N, C-alpha and C positions, 0 to 999 in steps of 0.2 A: 421024245421031247415032250416036256410038260406044257400045259395050256398057257401058263404065265410066259414061258419062253416064246411060245408061238405068237402071243399077242404083242410081246415086246418087239418082235420083228415085223409085225404087221403095221405098227405105228412108229412114228419118229420118237415118241416120248414114252418111258415105262409107265408114267401115271396117266396116260391117255384114257379118257372115258372111265376112269376108276372111281369107285366109292372109297373115300379116304377118311380115316378117323384122326381127329384133332382133340388134344386134351390138355387142360391146364396143368401145371406141375403139382398142384395140390389136389387135382381130381375133382375140383368143384365144378368145372365146366367141361363138358364133353359133347362133341358134335361130329356127325358124319356129313361130309360134303361131297358132292359129285363133281367131277372134272368133265364138263360138258364138251371137251375139245381135246385135240391132240396137241397139248401144250404143256409147259412146266407149271408147277404149282409151288408156293412158298413153303418153307419149313415151319415158319411160325406165322400165325395169323391172330387176329383179335376175335374174341368171342363177341356175341351180340352185345354184352355190357361192357366190352373193352379189356377183358382179361386175355392175357396172352396165352395161346394155346399152341402146342407143338404137334406136328404130324407124328402119330404113334403107330406102332403095329404095321409097319410098311409091308411086311410079308403077307398081311391079310388084305391088302389093296386088291380090289376086284374089278377088272374091266367089264363094264356093263354099257355098251354103246347105245343100246336102245332103252336105257333106263328113263322112266317117266317121273321126274321128281315130284313129290307132293307139294301142294300149295303151302307156302310158309317155310319151306326148306331153303337152305343157301346152297348155291353152286358157284363153281368157277366158270367164268366166261372170258373171252378176249376183251381187254380194256378199249374203250372208245373214248373219244373226247366228251361226248354226252354223259358217260357214266363217271369219268374222272373229274369232271368240271367242278362239282360241289366240294369235294375233298381237296382238290388242288387249290381252289379259291380259299378255303379255310386254312390251308398251310401257308398260302401267301399272306393272308391276314396276319398269321401268327409271326411270320417273318417280319413284317412291317411293324407289329406291336412290340415284339421282343428285341429286334435287331435294327429297327429304323430302316428296314428295306434290305439290309445286307448289301449285296453287290448291285441291286437295282435301284433306279430312281423312281419308277412307277410300278404299280401293281401289273399293268398291262405288259410292261417289259419283263418282269419276272414270269408272268404266265407264259409268254412267248418263248422264253428260255427254258423253262422247266417242263412245259408240255411234251417235247419230243421224248424225254426220258421216260415220262409216265406212259407213252404210248409206243414204246418199242415194239416191233413185231412179236406177237405171242405173249406180251405181258398179261398176266392174269388179273382178274377183277372178281370180287365176290358180289353176287346179287341175290335178293330173295325172290323165290318164285312166287308170282302172284296169280 
C-alpha cells in the first residue's frame, strides 16, 4: 500500500494536513498553502491580491502533520466567528449597498441569518501565519 493510501485512511479527508499548490489560470499567481487540519479545502481560492487560483497538481499534495509554516505563509484553519466576522460584515455591507438589504431589514438580522452557513462544522478559512 502506498503512503498516500495509508494517510487517506488515517484521516477523514484526503487533503488532511497536506501542502497544497494553488495557481491562477494564467500562471501569474502561485502559492503553496498548508491545510492545518483534517478538513476539506476549496478548489478555488483568492490570491493575496484577489486573483482566483485553482488547486493544481492534486497528486503531489503531501500530508505533513508536523509542518511548521513560516511566518508570512497562508494556511487553512477551521472557520470561527472571530475570523469570519470582518469578511461577513463586508459582504453584508455590499448586500445593503447593492440590494437594499435583500431579504433582511437590518444588518444584524442578515448577520444572524448568514453566520451559521459561514461556520458549518469543518468550514475552512485562510489565515496568514504571524
